C-alpha positions in Angstrom: 82.5 84.6 98.5 84.3 83.8 101.7 83.5 80.2 101.4 84.8 80.1 97.9 88.0 81.8 98.9 88.5 79.4 101.7 87.9 76.4 99.4 90.4 77.8 96.9 93.0 78.6 99.5 92.8 75.5 101.6 95.3 73.5 99.6 97.8 76.4 99.9 97.4 76.4 103.6 99.1 73.0 103.7 102.2 74.6 102.2 102.1 77.6 104.7 102.0 75.4 107.8 105.6 74.2 107.4 108.0 76.3 109.4 111.6 75.9 110.5 112.5 76.2 114.1 115.2 78.6 115.0 118.4 77.3 116.6 119.2 78.3 120.1 122.1 77.7 122.3 121.0 75.9 125.5 123.7 75.8 128.2 121.9 74.3 131.2 118.9 72.2 132.3 116.8 75.2 133.2 117.1 76.9 129.9 116.5 73.6 128.2 113.3 73.0 130.1 112.2 76.6 129.3 113.0 76.0 125.6 110.9 72.9 125.6 108.1 74.8 127.3 108.3 77.5 124.7 108.0 74.9 122.0 105.0 73.4 123.8 103.4 76.8 124.0 103.8 77.4 120.3 102.5 73.9 119.4 99.5 74.3 121.8 98.7 77.8 120.4 98.8 76.3 116.9 96.4 73.6 117.9 94.1 76.2 119.4 94.3 78.2 116.2 93.2 75.2 114.2 90.2 74.7 116.6 89.3 78.4 116.1 89.4 77.9 112.3 87.0 75.1 112.9 84.7 77.3 114.9 84.8 80.0 112.3 84.0 77.6 109.5 81.2 76.1 111.5 79.6 79.5 111.9 80.2 80.3 108.2 78.4 77.2 107.1 75.6 77.7 109.6 76.5 74.6 111.6 76.7 76.8 114.7 74.7 80.0 115.2 76.7 82.9 116.7 75.1 84.0 120.0 73.5 80.6 120.6 74.0 79.0 124.0 76.4 76.5 122.5 78.4 79.2 120.8 78.6 81.2 124.0 79.8 78.2 125.9 82.5 77.6 123.3 83.5 81.2 123.4 83.9 81.1 127.2 86.0 77.9 126.9 88.1 79.6 124.2 88.8 82.5 126.5 89.9 80.0 129.2 92.3 78.4 126.7 93.7 81.8 125.8 94.2 82.7 129.5 96.0 79.4 130.1 98.3 80.0 127.1 99.0 83.5 128.5 99.8 82.1 131.9 102.2 79.6 130.3 103.9 82.3 128.3 104.3 84.5 131.4 105.7 81.5 133.3 108.3 80.9 130.6 109.2 84.6 130.6 109.6 84.5 134.3 111.8 81.4 134.2 109.2 79.2 135.9 109.3 75.9 134.0 106.9 74.0 136.4 104.3 76.8 136.1 104.5 76.7 132.4 104.1 73.0 132.3 101.0 73.2 134.5 99.4 75.9 132.4 100.2 74.0 129.2 98.5 70.9 130.6 95.5 73.0 131.5 95.4 74.5 128.0 95.7 71.1 126.4 92.7 69.8 128.4 90.7 72.8 127.6 91.4 72.6 123.9 90.2 69.0 123.9 86.9 70.2 125.5 86.8 73.1 123.0 87.1 70.7 120.1 84.5 68.3 121.4 81.9 71.1 121.6 82.3 72.0 117.9 79.5 70.7 115.7 81.9 69.8 112.9 85.6 69.2 112.8 86.2 71.2 109.6 89.9 71.5 110.0 90.8 67.9 110.7 93.8 67.0 108.7 94.2 70.5 107.3 97.2 72.6 108.1 96.4 76.2 109.2 98.5 79.3 109.6 98.8 80.9 113.0 96.2 83.5 114.0 97.1 86.9 115.5 95.8 87.5 119.0 93.2 90.0 117.7 91.9 87.4 115.2 91.5 84.9 118.0 89.6 87.4 120.1 87.4 88.4 117.0 86.4 84.8 116.3 85.5 84.2 120.0 83.6 87.5 120.1 81.6 86.6 117.0 80.6 83.3 118.6 79.5 85.0 121.8 77.6 87.8 120.0 
């Protein structure tokens, strides 16, 4: 049933992915750099969400067995991605643009590794809505179980 629901809803996901960015007033270079970092965090988190959808679909279609060595490695890598995103977010909140940039670069690298470990790229070319933090954690926990 879940597979059927996913197949029926996939076209609608394309419509849900379009969002409009809010306008902010940026008065100096520091706040501009932080705004760019915030945008980078949002884009990287969305890329991670798309990869997590791919992981979830791979497990649903039995391309990856939850609890297998590969699934556990993917889950560990996913937790590292989430930690890097959290560090980037904390750096932006603290006004540390260089720290946010370094954490984002780490997260981007880890997401590439994460995607390369997936048995199928089920979400390539498909827009996906953002996942809530508890949903991210649930998908990773399912893989590691």
